[in-house]
N, C-alpha and C positions, 0 to 999 in steps of 0.2 A: 609740299610747299608749306612753309611756316607762315601762318597768318599773323597780322599785326596783333600784338599783345601776347602771342604765344612764346616770344623769346624768353621771358622770365620763367614761364612754365618749363621750358626745356632746361634752362639753367638750374631751376629749383629741383629738377629730377636728378641732378648730379650732386655729389658730396664734395666737400672741400678737399678730400684726398684724391679725387678723380682728376688729377692734373692733366693727363693726356686727353681725356674726354673733354674737359673744360677748355683746354688749349685749342683743340680742333673746333669745338662748338663755337667758341668766342670768335675765332678766326673767320668762320663762315657767317656768323650772325652780324659781324661788322659789315660784311659785303651786302647784307640785306637792308641795312639801315638807310633811311633817307635823311635822317637828322644827323648832322655832322658831329655834334657833341656825343650822341649815343654811339655813333660809329667809332669814334676815337675811344670811348669808354670800353667797348667790346675789344678793341685792339689792345688796350692796356691790360685787360684781363688775360688775353691770349699770351701776351709777352710775359706777364708775371707767372703764368703757369708753365711755360716752356722750360724754365730753369729747373723744374722738378721732374721733367719727363726724360725717360731713358729711351734708347733705340727700341728696345723690346716692347715698350708701351705703345709705340706708334706703328710697329710692324703690322698689326691687324688691320689698320686702315690704309696700308700701302705706302707709308712714309718710311723710307729706309733708315733715316738718321735724324735724331732730334736736333743735332747741331745744324743739319741742312735745312731745317725749318726756320731757324732763327733769322737768316737774312730776309726771308719772305715776310716774317712778322715785323721786322724793323721797317721794311719798305711797305709791305702788305698792300700796296696801292691804297693804303689807309693810314697807318700810324705816322710814318714820315710825311706822307702826302697829306694826311689829315691835319697834322700839326701845321704844315705849310699853308693849307687852305684856311686854317684858323688864324694865320698871322704869327704863329709861334715858331719863327725861323730858328731860334736857338735850339729848341727841342727837336725840330725837324733835322737840323744838322747833326745833333747827337744821335738820332736814329740812323741817319745816313752813315755816319762814321762807324756805328756798331754793326750795321749791315755790311759795310765794306770790310770790316775787320773779320767778319765771319764767312767771307766768300769762299775760302778754301774748303769749307764744309759742303759746298754745293756740288751736286753731281755735274758731270760734264755732258749734260744732255739738253734737251729743249727747255726743260724746266729751269735748269741752272742758267741757261742763256737768257731766258725771259726775265729772271730776277736780276741778272747783271744789267740788262737793258733798262729795267725799271730803276735800279739804283743810279745808273748813269743819267737817266732822265731827271730824277729827283735832284741830282747834283747840278745839272744844268739849270733847272728852275731856281735852285737856291742861289746861284750866282747872279741872277737877275731880280731876285725878290727884294722888296723894300725892307728897311730895318724891322726888327721884331716888334710888331704892334702889340702883341699880347703881353710881353714882359715890360714893354716901355710904352704905355698908352698915350704918352704925350707926343709920340712920333706920328 
């Protein structure tokens, strides 16, 4: 279990070139955050890292395809949802669209079905969300 304050220590033990390790670490650190801004920050780190990750990089941790991780990172029950919870509906929609565009990379198993359900749920919440309060504070 990572104790409060240990997140930076874990991150600091990686190097900038450890994209796969940083991607997976940030993905999980986001789930441990109670602070929404910090959660979204870790999600952003994960998403930035996945672009530099190959399938072979993730195989040791049981993830068969880097492309199949992308929809989860866009949804991640965090980045798209995190943006929505922050009132950043435009950015949440961008993450939803990116996740939907990458659905073909998902496996046709329980994991893939879970991510599809998550993206559908995000899409439904976005249809009923108020205007983007983050980008348009006057709303």
